[in-house]
C-alpha positions as CSV (number, residue, x, y, z in Angstrom):
1,M,-54.8,105.9,48.4
2,N,-53.0,106.2,45.1
3,N,-50.0,104.1,46.5
4,K,-52.3,101.3,47.5
5,K,-53.8,101.2,44.1
6,I,-50.3,100.9,42.5
7,V,-48.9,98.3,45.0
8,G,-51.8,95.9,44.7
9,P,-51.5,95.3,40.9
10,L,-47.7,95.2,41.1
11,V,-47.8,92.5,43.7
12,A,-50.2,90.5,41.6
13,V,-47.9,90.9,38.5
14,I,-44.9,89.8,40.5
15,A,-46.7,86.8,41.8
16,L,-47.7,85.8,38.3
17,L,-44.1,86.3,37.1
18,V,-42.8,84.1,40.0
19,A,-45.4,81.5,39.3
20,G,-44.5,81.5,35.6
21,I,-40.9,81.2,36.4
22,V,-41.5,78.3,38.7
23,Y,-43.7,76.6,36.1
24,L,-41.1,77.2,33.4
25,G,-38.4,75.8,35.6
26,Y,-40.5,72.7,36.4
27,S,-41.3,72.2,32.7
28,L,-37.6,72.5,31.7
29,S,-36.8,70.0,34.4
30,Q,-39.4,67.6,33.2
31,E,-38.3,68.0,29.6
32,K,-34.7,67.4,30.6
33,Q,-35.7,64.3,32.4
34,V,-37.7,63.1,29.4
35,N,-34.8,63.8,27.1
36,K,-32.5,61.9,29.5
37,D,-34.9,59.0,29.6
38,M,-35.2,58.9,25.9
39,Q,-31.4,59.1,25.5
40,E,-31.0,56.1,27.8
41,L,-33.7,54.2,26.0
42,A,-32.0,54.9,22.7
43,V,-28.6,53.6,24.1
44,L,-30.4,50.5,25.4
45,E,-32.1,49.9,22.1
46,K,-28.8,50.4,20.3
47,Q,-27.2,47.9,22.5
48,E,-30.0,45.4,22.0
49,M,-29.6,45.8,18.2
50,E,-25.8,45.3,18.4
51,N,-26.4,42.1,20.4
52,E,-29.0,40.8,17.9
53,Y,-26.6,41.6,15.0
54,Q,-23.9,39.6,16.7
55,Q,-26.2,36.7,17.4
56,F,-27.2,36.6,13.7
57,A,-23.5,36.7,12.7
58,D,-22.8,33.8,15.1
59,Q,-25.8,31.8,13.7
60,Y,-24.3,32.1,10.2
61,S,-21.1,30.6,11.5
62,E,-23.0,27.8,13.2
63,M,-25.1,27.0,10.1
64,K,-22.0,26.7,7.9
65,T,-20.9,23.8,10.0
66,R,-24.3,22.0,9.5
67,I,-24.2,22.1,5.7
68,N,-22.0,20.2,3.2
69,N,-23.0,22.3,0.2
70,D,-20.2,24.6,-1.2
71,S,-22.7,26.9,-3.0
72,I,-24.9,27.5,0.1
73,V,-21.8,27.8,2.4
74,A,-20.6,30.7,0.0
75,Q,-24.0,32.4,0.3
76,L,-24.0,32.1,4.1
77,T,-20.5,33.6,4.1
78,R,-21.6,36.6,2.1
79,E,-24.7,37.1,4.4
80,Q,-22.4,36.8,7.5
81,E,-20.0,39.4,6.1
82,R,-22.9,41.8,5.4
83,T,-24.2,41.3,8.9
84,Q,-20.8,42.0,10.4
85,Q,-20.5,45.2,8.3
86,L,-24.0,46.4,9.5
87,L,-22.9,45.7,13.1
88,E,-19.8,47.8,12.7
89,E,-21.9,50.6,11.2
90,L,-24.3,50.4,14.2
91,R,-21.4,50.5,16.6
92,Q,-20.1,53.7,15.0
93,T,-23.5,55.3,15.1
94,K,-24.5,57.6,18.0
95,A,-27.6,56.5,19.9
96,E,-29.2,59.9,19.3
97,D,-28.8,59.7,15.5
98,A,-32.4,58.6,15.1
99,A,-32.4,58.5,11.3
100,E,-29.4,56.1,11.1
101,I,-30.7,54.0,14.0
102,T,-34.0,53.7,12.1
103,R,-32.2,52.6,8.9
104,L,-30.1,50.0,10.8
105,K,-33.2,48.7,12.5
106,K,-34.8,48.1,9.1
107,E,-31.6,46.4,7.9
108,L,-31.8,44.3,11.0
109,A,-35.3,43.1,10.1
110,T,-34.1,42.2,6.6
111,V,-31.2,40.3,8.1
112,R,-33.6,38.4,10.4
113,A,-35.8,37.4,7.5
114,V,-32.9,36.2,5.3
115,L,-31.5,34.3,8.2
116,R,-34.8,32.6,8.8
117,S,-35.1,31.6,5.2
118,Y,-31.7,30.0,5.3
119,V,-32.6,28.2,8.6
120,L,-35.7,26.7,6.9
121,Q,-33.7,25.8,3.8
122,I,-30.9,24.1,5.7
123,D,-33.3,22.2,8.0
124,S,-35.1,21.0,4.9
125,L,-31.8,19.9,3.3
126,N,-30.7,18.2,6.4
127,Q,-34.0,16.4,6.8
128,L,-33.8,15.4,3.1
129,N,-30.2,14.2,3.6
130,A,-31.2,12.2,6.7
131,E,-34.1,10.6,4.7
132,L,-31.6,9.8,1.8
133,M,-29.1,8.3,4.4
134,D,-31.9,6.2,5.8
135,E,-32.9,5.1,2.4
136,N,-29.3,4.4,1.4
137,N,-28.8,2.4,4.6
138,R,-32.1,0.4,3.8
139,V,-31.0,-0.2,0.2
140,R,-27.5,-1.2,1.4
141,S,-29.0,-3.6,4.0
142,E,-31.3,-5.0,1.3
143,L,-28.3,-5.3,-1.1
144,E,-26.2,-7.1,1.5
145,L,-29.1,-9.4,2.3
146,T,-29.5,-10.1,-1.5
147,N,-25.8,-10.7,-1.8
148,Q,-25.9,-13.2,1.1
149,Q,-28.9,-14.9,-0.5
150,N,-27.1,-15.0,-3.8
151,Q,-24.0,-16.5,-2.2
152,T,-26.2,-19.0,-0.4
153,L,-28.0,-19.8,-3.7
154,A,-24.6,-20.0,-5.5
155,S,-23.3,-22.3,-2.8
156,S,-26.5,-24.4,-3.0
157,N,-26.3,-24.4,-6.8
158,M,-22.6,-25.4,-6.6
159,T,-23.5,-28.2,-4.1
160,L,-26.3,-29.2,-6.3
161,S,-24.1,-29.2,-9.4
162,E,-21.5,-31.2,-7.6
163,K,-24.2,-33.7,-6.5
164,V,-25.5,-33.9,-10.1
165,A,-22.0,-34.3,-11.4
166,I,-21.4,-37.1,-8.9
167,A,-24.7,-38.7,-9.6
168,S,-24.0,-38.7,-13.3
169,Q,-20.6,-40.4,-13.0
170,L,-20.3,-43.9,-14.3
171,T,-19.8,-46.8,-11.9
172,A,-17.7,-49.9,-12.5
173,A,-19.2,-52.8,-10.5
174,N,-18.4,-56.5,-10.2
175,I,-14.8,-56.1,-11.2
176,D,-13.1,-59.5,-12.0
177,I,-9.5,-60.1,-12.7
178,I,-9.0,-63.2,-14.8
179,M,-5.6,-64.9,-15.4
180,L,-5.3,-66.4,-18.9
181,V,-3.3,-69.6,-19.4
182,K,-1.7,-71.0,-22.6
183,D,-4.3,-73.6,-23.2
184,G,-6.9,-70.9,-23.5
185,G,-8.6,-71.5,-20.2
186,D,-9.5,-68.8,-17.8
187,R,-8.7,-68.8,-14.1
188,I,-10.8,-66.7,-11.7
189,K,-10.0,-66.7,-8.0
190,H,-12.4,-64.9,-5.7
191,P,-12.2,-62.6,-3.9
192,H,-8.5,-61.4,-3.9
193,K,-6.1,-64.2,-4.6
194,I,-5.2,-65.3,-8.2
195,G,-2.9,-68.1,-7.3
196,R,0.7,-69.0,-7.0
197,I,3.2,-67.8,-9.5
198,G,4.6,-70.7,-11.5
199,T,1.7,-73.1,-11.0
200,V,0.3,-71.9,-14.4
201,K,1.9,-70.3,-17.4
202,T,-0.2,-67.2,-18.0
203,T,-0.4,-65.3,-21.2
204,G,-1.9,-62.2,-19.5
205,M,-5.0,-61.2,-17.7
206,K,-8.5,-60.1,-18.4
207,V,-10.2,-57.3,-16.5
208,R,-14.0,-57.5,-16.7
209,F,-16.6,-55.3,-15.1
210,V,-20.0,-53.9,-15.6
211,L,-20.8,-50.2,-16.1
212,S,-23.9,-49.8,-13.9
213,R,-27.2,-48.5,-15.0
214,N,-27.4,-44.7,-14.5
215,V,-30.2,-42.6,-16.1
216,T,-28.5,-39.3,-15.2
217,A,-25.2,-40.1,-17.0
218,A,-24.7,-38.8,-20.5
219,N,-25.2,-41.4,-23.2
220,G,-22.7,-42.0,-26.0
221,V,-19.2,-43.1,-26.5
222,R,-17.2,-43.0,-23.4
223,S,-13.4,-43.5,-23.0
224,I,-12.6,-46.0,-20.3
225,Y,-9.1,-46.6,-18.9
226,V,-7.7,-49.4,-16.8
227,R,-4.6,-49.0,-14.7
228,V,-2.9,-52.1,-13.2
229,L,-0.6,-51.0,-10.4
230,T,2.1,-53.5,-9.4
231,P,3.2,-54.1,-5.8
232,T,6.0,-51.5,-6.4
233,G,3.4,-48.9,-7.4
234,D,4.4,-48.9,-11.1
235,V,1.8,-49.1,-13.9
236,L,1.9,-52.5,-15.7
237,N,2.2,-52.4,-19.5
238,V,2.1,-48.5,-19.9
239,S,0.2,-47.7,-23.0
240,G,-0.3,-43.9,-22.6
241,K,-1.6,-41.2,-20.3
242,C,-5.1,-40.2,-19.3
243,A,-6.6,-37.4,-17.2
244,F,-7.1,-38.2,-13.6
245,E,-7.9,-35.9,-10.7
246,D,-6.5,-32.7,-12.4
247,R,-3.4,-34.4,-13.6
248,H,-2.3,-36.9,-16.2
249,V,-1.3,-40.5,-15.3
250,D,-0.1,-43.6,-17.0
251,Y,-2.6,-46.3,-17.9
252,T,-2.4,-49.9,-18.9
253,A,-5.2,-50.2,-21.4
254,S,-8.1,-48.1,-22.9
255,K,-11.3,-48.7,-24.8
256,N,-14.1,-46.5,-26.2
257,V,-17.4,-47.9,-25.0
258,E,-20.9,-47.0,-26.3
259,Y,-22.9,-46.3,-23.2
260,T,-26.7,-46.1,-23.3
261,G,-27.5,-45.6,-19.6
262,E,-28.1,-49.4,-19.1
263,E,-25.8,-52.0,-17.7
264,T,-22.9,-52.5,-20.1
265,L,-20.3,-55.3,-19.9
266,V,-16.7,-54.2,-20.6
267,E,-13.6,-56.4,-20.9
268,F,-9.9,-55.5,-21.2
269,F,-7.1,-57.8,-22.2
270,V,-3.8,-57.1,-20.6
271,P,-1.0,-59.2,-22.3
272,K,1.9,-60.4,-20.3
273,K,4.8,-58.2,-21.2
274,E,6.6,-58.0,-17.9
275,T,7.5,-60.6,-15.3
276,L,4.9,-60.7,-12.6
277,I,6.2,-60.5,-9.0
278,P,4.3,-61.7,-5.9
279,G,2.3,-59.1,-3.9
280,T,-0.8,-56.9,-4.2
281,Y,-1.9,-55.6,-7.5
282,R,-4.5,-52.9,-7.7
283,V,-6.8,-52.4,-10.7
284,Q,-8.3,-48.9,-11.2
285,V,-11.1,-48.1,-13.7
286,I,-11.1,-44.5,-14.8
287,A,-13.6,-42.5,-16.8
288,D,-14.1,-38.7,-17.2
289,G,-11.0,-38.0,-15.1
290,H,-12.3,-39.9,-12.0
291,E,-11.9,-43.4,-10.6
292,I,-15.2,-45.2,-11.1
293,G,-14.1,-48.5,-9.5
294,A,-11.1,-50.4,-8.2
295,R,-10.2,-53.8,-6.8
296,S,-7.0,-55.3,-5.4
297,I,-5.7,-58.9,-6.0
298,E,-3.0,-60.9,-4.5
299,L,-0.3,-62.9,-6.4
300,E,1.4,-65.5,-4.2
301,K,4.8,-67.1,-4.6
């Protein structure tokens, strides 16, 4: 009777102990699994942080190629070096070092925020630069157009000036060459032949013409020159030199004429100083460095 009373409680105690041991073993197993899972999670999180640090460092390198500002490039370089340093600290930290991992996670958030601010700043600068380039291209195009218009206007003004200069030139019209004889008479042969040499004894010739009416020509005293070219191309009775087509040439006779813009009769006397030979004689009238009229005559044998 007494044995039964002792065995019963003992069995119960043993059963409780066994149950406790089983439960404790299960709990330890569960806790070990949890610790294992947490350790694996910490390793995974650490790896993700390392990858993010590396991505940020690479982004700093890429941004430096997009900006042409030495000051900002220097700032990006410093931030990139700091990011690389934090990455190295993370790599040397054990996954189970929760305090250090937490610190580096906070540093990562700061790096992320700083990087974002630089991204926005560089994008803004690049957009501004693009707008400035567009504006410069527009201004350059407008300047080129203005230059073309100015060149066209200058060319038009030059053409207009040339036309005005041409329009304002004097014109010698109705040129006559008159042979003077000893008895004082004048001989005029129209249109080109004076006559035979020896049929009359000439004392010289008279060149007569009219300065045409020209309201655009400047009024005042004008120097008029006559050149009589012999059949050999020489100037008859050289009296001096005058300006003609950007050079100076010999002339036969000259006269200062008061020109009022209206028709003005002008006469030159060319004395006979040289023996005349048969052939074609050309008479040029020159004013203001240009030929304003010309006529050729023929002397026969």
